[in-house]
C-alpha positions in Angstrom: -57.3 -28.1 47.0 -58.7 -27.7 43.5 -57.3 -25.8 40.5 -58.8 -22.9 38.8 -59.0 -23.1 34.9 -56.2 -20.8 34.4 -53.7 -22.7 36.7 -54.9 -26.0 34.9 -54.3 -24.4 31.3 -50.8 -23.2 32.9 -50.2 -26.9 33.9 -51.2 -28.3 30.6 -49.0 -25.8 28.6 -46.3 -26.8 30.8 -46.6 -30.7 30.3 -46.7 -29.7 26.7 -44.0 -27.7 26.8 -42.0 -30.6 27.9 -43.1 -32.6 25.5 -42.0 -30.4 22.8 -38.8 -30.5 24.2 -38.4 -34.2 24.1 -39.8 -34.2 20.5 -37.1 -31.6 19.5 -34.6 -34.1 21.2 -35.8 -37.2 19.6 -35.9 -35.6 16.2 -32.0 -34.3 16.6 -31.1 -37.6 17.7 -32.9 -39.3 14.7 -31.4 -36.8 12.5 -27.4 -37.9 13.8 -28.2 -41.7 14.0 -30.7 -42.2 11.2 -29.3 -45.2 9.5 -25.4 -44.7 10.1 -24.6 -48.3 10.9 -26.3 -49.5 7.7 -24.4 -46.5 5.9 -21.2 -47.4 7.6 -21.6 -51.0 6.4 -22.4 -50.2 2.8 -19.6 -47.3 2.8 -17.3 -49.5 4.3 -18.0 -52.8 1.7 -18.2 -50.5 -1.3 -15.0 -48.6 -0.2 -13.1 -51.9 0.5 -14.3 -53.4 -3.0 -13.1 -50.2 -4.7 -9.5 -50.5 -3.1 -9.4 -54.3 -3.6 -10.4 -53.8 -7.7 -7.7 -50.8 -7.8 -4.9 -52.8 -6.4 -6.0 -55.9 -8.7 -5.9 -53.3 -11.3 -2.5 -52.0 -11.1 -1.1 -55.6 -10.3 -2.7 -56.5 -13.7 -1.5 -53.7 -15.4 2.2 -54.3 -14.6 1.5 -57.8 -15.9 0.2 -56.8 -19.4 -3.6 -56.7 -19.1 -6.7 -54.9 -17.4 -9.4 -57.5 -17.4 -13.0 -56.1 -18.2 -14.8 -57.7 -15.2 -12.4 -56.1 -12.8 -13.3 -52.5 -14.4 -17.2 -53.3 -14.3 -16.6 -54.2 -10.5 -14.9 -50.9 -9.8 -17.5 -49.1 -11.7 -20.0 -51.0 -9.4 -18.3 -50.1 -5.9 -18.1 -46.5 -7.1 -22.0 -46.5 -8.0 -22.6 -48.3 -4.6 -20.7 -45.1 -3.1 -22.6 -42.7 -5.1 -25.8 -44.1 -3.7 -24.6 -43.8 -0.2 -24.0 -40.3 -1.0 -27.6 -39.5 -2.4 -28.9 -41.3 0.7 -26.9 -39.3 3.1 -28.2 -35.9 1.2 -31.7 -37.0 1.2 -31.8 -37.8 5.2 -30.2 -34.7 6.1 -32.5 -32.7 3.9 -35.4 -34.3 5.2 -34.5 -34.2 9.0 -33.9 -30.8 8.6 -37.2 -30.2 7.1 -38.6 -32.0 10.1 -36.9 -29.9 12.4 -37.8 -26.7 11.0 -41.4 -27.5 10.2 -41.9 -28.6 13.9 -40.1 -25.4 15.2 -42.9 -23.7 13.1 -45.7 -25.4 14.4 -44.5 -25.0 17.8 -44.5 -21.1 17.1 -48.3 -21.5 15.7 -49.1 -23.3 18.8 -47.7 -20.7 21.2 -49.3 -18.0 19.2 -52.3 -19.8 19.6 -52.7 -20.0 15.8 -53.2 -23.9 15.9 -54.2 -26.0 18.8 -52.2 -28.9 20.5 -54.2 -31.7 18.0 -53.4 -29.8 15.3 -49.7 -29.5 16.0 -49.4 -33.3 16.4 -51.4 -34.1 13.3 -49.3 -31.7 11.1 -46.2 -32.9 12.6 -47.1 -36.5 12.2 -48.2 -35.8 8.4 -44.7 -33.8 7.6 -42.9 -37.1 8.9 -44.5 -39.3 5.9 -43.2 -42.3 4.9 -40.5 -41.6 2.4 -39.1 -44.6 0.5 -36.1 -42.8 -1.2 -33.7 -43.7 1.6 -34.5 -47.3 1.2 -34.4 -47.1 -2.5 -30.6 -45.6 -2.4 -29.9 -48.0 0.7 -30.8 -50.8 -1.8 -29.4 -49.6 -4.6 -26.0 -49.3 -3.1 -26.4 -53.1 -1.5 -27.3 -54.2 -5.1 -24.2 -52.4 -6.9 -21.9 -54.2 -3.9 -23.4 -57.5 -5.0 -22.9 -56.7 -8.8 -19.2 -55.5 -8.0 -18.9 -59.0 -6.2 -20.2 -61.0 -8.9 -18.2 -59.3 -11.7 -15.1 -59.7 -9.3 -15.5 -63.5 -9.1 -16.3 -63.8 -12.9 -12.9 -62.0 -13.3 -11.3 -64.5 -11.0 -12.8 -67.6 -12.8 
């Protein structure tokens, strides 16, 4: 039995609706999980470095001095933590923007203001290729490395 054009259109819309639901789910999970393992690592290492330096400074203060390399290391670790915060802020706003944009595109599609191809193209353009998360992540890692170097200089 052959489908009528109306039935074919309904089936196509149903398939596209399933695609939309899958994409929404994908964007939600991407938003939730994006970069978590790297950020956990950077947070843990910078926070651990800061705690270690604070403990060292507390001990050094009782013994009559606070070496400047340890203070520099502490500033570096705190700076690394700040970059992680900037990273998270950027990710949250970017992912929310993607989701809001996609909801608007889907509404426009269902209202027949745009066709399927336009929806996919506009969604892909919004995703873009932002370098900000990489910059914040690498700056945090660079801060950690600088903190380690400053700490090592203070030891020797």
